[in-house]
C-alpha positions as CSV (number, residue, x, y, z in Angstrom):
1,M,110.5,115.0,63.0
2,N,110.0,111.6,61.3
3,D,113.6,111.8,60.2
4,I,114.8,112.4,63.7
5,F,112.9,109.4,65.1
6,S,114.1,107.3,62.2
7,L,117.7,108.1,62.9
8,F,117.1,107.4,66.6
9,I,115.7,104.0,65.8
10,I,118.7,103.4,63.5
11,Y,121.2,104.2,66.2
12,I,119.3,101.9,68.7
13,S,119.5,99.1,66.1
14,L,123.2,99.8,65.6
15,F,123.8,99.7,69.3
16,L,122.0,96.3,69.6
17,F,123.7,95.1,66.4
18,G,127.1,95.9,67.9
19,M,126.4,94.1,71.1
20,T,125.1,91.1,69.2
21,V,128.2,90.9,67.0
22,M,130.5,91.2,70.0
23,R,128.6,88.5,71.9
24,Q,128.4,86.1,69.0
25,G,132.2,86.5,68.4
26,L,132.8,85.6,72.0
27,I,130.4,82.7,72.1
28,Q,131.9,81.2,68.9
29,L,135.3,81.6,70.4
30,Q,134.3,79.8,73.6
31,G,132.0,77.3,72.0
32,R,130.3,75.3,74.8
33,K,132.8,76.5,77.4
34,L,130.4,79.1,78.8
35,S,127.8,76.6,79.7
36,V,130.5,74.4,81.2
37,I,131.8,77.3,83.3
38,L,128.3,78.0,84.6
39,Q,127.8,74.4,85.4
40,K,130.8,74.5,87.6
41,A,129.1,77.2,89.7
42,V,126.5,74.6,90.9
43,D,128.4,73.6,94.1
44,H,128.3,77.0,95.8
45,P,126.3,80.3,95.3
46,G,129.4,82.4,95.9
47,K,131.2,80.8,93.0
48,G,128.0,81.2,90.9
49,M,127.9,84.9,91.7
50,L,131.5,85.4,90.7
51,L,131.3,83.4,87.5
52,G,128.0,85.1,86.6
53,A,129.7,88.5,86.9
54,V,132.7,87.4,84.8
55,V,130.7,85.6,82.1
56,T,128.3,88.6,81.8
57,A,131.2,91.0,81.6
58,L,132.6,89.0,78.7
59,L,129.3,88.6,76.8
60,Q,128.2,92.2,77.7
61,S,124.6,90.9,78.2
62,S,122.9,89.8,81.4
63,S,119.9,88.7,79.2
64,A,122.2,86.2,77.3
65,V,123.5,84.8,80.6
66,M,120.0,84.6,82.0
67,V,118.8,82.7,78.9
68,I,121.7,80.2,79.2
69,T,121.0,79.8,83.0
70,V,117.3,79.2,82.4
71,G,118.2,76.6,79.9
72,L,120.6,74.9,82.3
73,V,118.0,74.9,85.0
74,A,115.4,73.5,82.7
75,S,117.7,70.6,81.8
76,K,118.4,70.1,85.5
77,V,122.2,70.7,85.1
78,I,121.9,73.6,87.7
79,S,119.4,73.6,90.5
80,F,117.1,76.6,90.9
81,R,118.6,77.7,94.2
82,H,122.1,77.7,92.9
83,S,121.0,79.7,89.8
84,I,120.2,82.7,92.1
85,G,123.9,83.3,92.7
86,I,124.5,83.5,88.9
87,I,121.7,86.0,88.6
88,L,123.3,88.2,91.2
89,G,126.6,88.1,89.4
90,A,125.0,88.8,86.1
91,N,123.5,92.0,87.4
92,I,126.9,93.2,88.4
93,G,128.8,92.1,85.3
94,T,126.5,93.9,82.8
95,V,127.7,97.3,84.2
96,I,131.1,96.9,82.6
97,T,129.8,98.1,79.2
98,L,128.4,101.3,80.8
99,E,131.6,102.0,82.7
100,I,133.6,101.8,79.4
101,L,131.1,103.8,77.4
102,A,131.1,106.6,80.0
103,F,134.5,107.7,78.5
104,D,134.9,109.5,75.2
105,L,136.1,106.7,72.9
106,S,135.4,108.4,69.6
107,W,139.1,108.2,68.7
108,L,138.8,104.4,68.7
109,I,136.1,104.2,66.0
110,F,138.2,104.1,62.9
111,P,141.1,102.1,64.3
112,L,138.7,99.4,65.5
113,L,136.9,99.4,62.1
114,L,140.2,99.2,60.2
115,L,141.3,96.3,62.3
116,G,137.9,94.6,62.7
117,V,136.6,94.5,59.1
118,P,139.6,92.7,57.6
119,L,139.7,90.2,60.5
120,I,136.0,89.3,59.9
121,M,136.9,88.2,56.4
122,T,139.6,85.8,57.5
123,K,139.0,82.0,57.8
124,S,140.7,81.7,61.2
125,Q,138.1,81.3,64.0
126,L,140.3,83.2,66.5
127,L,140.9,86.2,64.1
128,F,137.2,86.1,63.0
129,C,136.0,86.3,66.6
130,T,138.5,89.0,67.4
131,G,137.2,91.0,64.3
132,C,133.6,90.5,65.5
133,F,134.5,92.0,68.9
134,L,136.3,95.0,67.4
135,F,133.7,95.7,64.8
136,G,130.8,95.3,67.3
137,F,132.5,97.6,69.8
138,S,133.1,100.3,67.2
139,S,129.4,100.1,66.2
140,I,128.4,100.6,69.9
141,I,130.6,103.7,70.1
142,V,129.1,105.1,66.9
143,A,125.6,104.5,68.3
144,M,126.5,106.3,71.5
145,H,127.7,109.4,69.6
146,G,124.5,109.2,67.5
147,F,122.4,109.3,70.7
148,E,124.2,112.4,71.8
149,A,123.9,114.1,68.4
150,L,120.2,113.5,68.4
151,A,119.6,114.5,72.0
152,Y,118.9,118.2,71.3
153,P,116.9,117.6,68.1
154,L,114.7,115.0,69.9
155,S,114.2,117.4,72.9
156,S,112.8,120.0,70.5
157,V,109.9,117.7,69.9
158,P,107.1,118.8,72.3
159,A,106.2,115.3,73.4
160,V,109.8,114.3,74.1
161,Y,110.4,117.6,75.9
162,D,107.4,117.0,78.1
163,W,108.6,113.5,78.7
164,L,112.0,114.8,79.9
165,L,110.5,117.4,82.2
166,T,108.3,114.8,83.8
167,A,111.1,112.3,84.1
168,N,113.3,114.9,85.8
169,S,110.7,115.8,88.3
170,H,108.9,112.5,89.0
171,E,111.0,109.4,89.7
172,V,108.0,107.1,89.2
173,V,107.7,108.3,85.7
174,S,111.4,107.8,84.9
175,I,111.3,104.3,86.3
176,T,108.2,103.5,84.2
177,I,109.9,104.9,81.1
178,G,113.0,102.7,81.8
179,I,110.8,99.6,82.2
180,L,108.9,100.2,79.0
181,L,111.9,101.1,76.9
182,S,113.9,98.1,78.2
183,A,111.0,95.7,77.7
184,V,110.7,96.8,74.1
185,I,114.5,97.1,73.2
186,Q,115.4,94.1,75.4
187,S,118.6,95.7,76.6
188,S,119.1,97.6,79.8
189,S,122.5,98.7,78.6
190,A,121.0,100.3,75.5
191,V,118.4,102.2,77.6
192,T,120.9,103.3,80.2
193,A,123.3,104.4,77.4
194,I,120.5,106.6,75.9
195,A,119.9,108.1,79.3
196,M,123.7,108.8,79.6
197,S,123.7,110.6,76.2
198,F,120.8,112.8,77.3
199,M,122.5,113.6,80.6
200,N,125.7,114.6,78.8
201,E,123.7,117.1,76.9
202,T,122.1,118.4,80.2
203,L,118.7,117.4,79.1
204,L,118.2,114.7,81.8
205,T,119.1,115.1,85.4
206,L,121.0,112.5,87.4
207,P,118.0,111.5,89.5
208,G,116.0,111.1,86.3
209,G,118.7,109.0,84.8
210,I,118.9,106.8,87.9
211,G,115.2,106.2,87.7
212,I,115.4,105.1,84.1
213,M,118.3,102.8,85.0
214,L,116.3,101.2,87.8
215,G,113.4,100.6,85.4
216,A,115.6,99.3,82.7
217,N,117.1,96.6,85.0
218,L,113.5,95.4,85.6
219,G,112.3,95.7,82.0
220,T,115.1,93.5,80.7
221,C,113.9,90.6,82.8
222,A,111.3,90.1,80.1
223,T,113.9,88.2,78.0
224,A,114.5,85.5,80.7
225,W,110.8,85.3,81.4
226,L,109.9,84.7,77.8
227,S,112.7,82.0,77.5
228,S,111.2,80.2,80.5
229,L,107.7,79.9,79.0
230,G,106.9,76.3,78.3
231,G,109.8,75.2,80.4
232,S,110.0,73.3,83.7
233,K,108.8,74.8,87.0
234,E,112.4,75.3,88.1
235,S,113.3,77.4,85.0
236,K,110.2,79.5,85.5
237,L,111.3,80.1,89.1
238,T,114.7,81.2,87.9
239,A,113.1,83.8,85.6
240,Y,110.8,84.9,88.5
241,A,113.9,85.3,90.7
242,H,115.4,87.7,88.2
243,I,112.3,89.8,88.3
244,W,111.9,89.8,92.1
245,L,115.6,90.7,92.6
246,N,115.2,93.8,90.4
247,L,111.9,94.7,92.0
248,F,113.6,94.5,95.4
249,G,116.3,96.9,94.1
250,I,113.7,99.4,93.0
251,F,111.8,99.4,96.3
252,L,115.1,99.6,98.2
253,F,116.5,102.6,96.2
254,F,113.3,104.5,95.3
255,P,112.9,106.4,98.5
256,F,116.6,107.5,98.4
257,I,117.0,108.4,94.7
258,Q,117.7,112.1,95.5
259,L,120.2,111.2,98.2
260,F,121.8,108.5,96.0
261,A,122.2,111.1,93.2
262,A,123.8,113.6,95.5
263,I,126.4,111.0,96.5
264,V,127.3,109.6,93.1
265,G,127.3,113.1,91.7
266,N,130.7,113.5,93.3
267,L,132.1,110.3,91.9
268,G,132.5,111.2,88.2
269,S,133.6,114.1,86.1
270,S,130.8,113.7,83.6
271,P,127.0,112.9,84.0
272,A,127.6,109.7,82.0
273,Q,130.3,108.5,84.4
274,Q,128.1,109.4,87.4
275,L,125.2,107.3,86.0
276,A,127.6,104.4,85.2
277,H,129.0,104.5,88.7
278,A,125.4,104.7,90.1
279,T,124.5,101.5,88.1
280,L,127.6,99.7,89.5
281,I,127.0,100.7,93.1
282,Y,123.3,99.9,92.8
283,N,123.8,96.3,91.5
284,V,126.7,95.6,93.9
285,I,124.7,96.7,97.0
286,C,121.5,94.8,95.9
287,S,123.5,91.6,95.3
288,L,125.4,91.8,98.6
289,I,122.3,92.4,100.6
290,V,120.4,89.5,99.0
291,F,123.4,87.0,99.0
292,P,123.3,86.1,102.7
293,F,119.6,85.3,102.4
294,L,119.5,83.1,99.3
295,E,118.0,80.2,101.2
296,P,115.0,82.2,102.6
297,F,114.7,84.0,99.3
298,S,114.4,80.8,97.3
299,K,111.8,79.5,99.8
300,F,109.9,82.8,99.4
301,L,109.8,82.4,95.7
302,Q,108.5,78.8,96.0
303,W,105.9,79.9,98.4
304,I,104.6,83.0,96.5
305,H,104.5,81.1,93.2
306,R,103.2,78.0,94.8
307,T,106.0,75.9,93.3
308,P,107.5,73.7,96.0
309,L,110.8,72.0,95.1
310,T,112.8,69.2,96.7
311,E,116.4,70.4,96.7
312,Y,119.3,70.3,99.0
313,P,120.0,73.4,101.1
314,L,122.5,75.9,99.8
315,K,126.1,75.3,100.9
């Protein structure tokens, strides 16, 4: 049993390592351009939402974009109210990873490694960053197949089996599991990818997977919150906004998880694709609902956290 859990932890580490290598390659390639791009979103929340989605899709990490955004707000480059649009976009952009991983990409592992490893050893920054992206992505694919290979061995452990049964029958439990796992791993994509692997092996139902996904989106907010500690009141409000937006999503979708699962169950040929589509639909709907009410939402946050700000209204 210890060997199974050790392998599981190794595959989680490999998944996070792959995402980190991909992200670092892209960040080095762009230099400070990412911060400049986000700065340009300051004049309109709609532009911020779009750029937040694009930058997050490139970095494959909403947490990284949130940390950058919190830093820009703390340095007063971006106002708190305009940062909300970036947060909405970041929630949408992070889904790209899951949509890609929902397909069987095992045939890409060796070609990506054969191309990526030599490129990492080159002195050219462009080739090095390209190699990081290819090597990191291949590591993520290997980790995904590792999750699927360990799904049945893990389910044979009584504690894990009971956990799966409870998650399948009680949405509150599945959401709680998602929150805890994401808060520890610090990656909603990794937690949702694990759920996708268990679903592909018919060990986790779609409603259970959706519950874990909802919780994972909230649990990953811990990264931005930790980065805001010791910062300005505006940066703390930005982190709180990320938390409240994901809380809103949970309260909005929780009563309809079964209905939502029945709908998205017809949108994909595999359980993994269905959960990936559910994640995309969930984040798009939540962002579109909140977007017209950014001004009242920002005032609500200032009121509930007793942090009044003097800022111009949203354009």
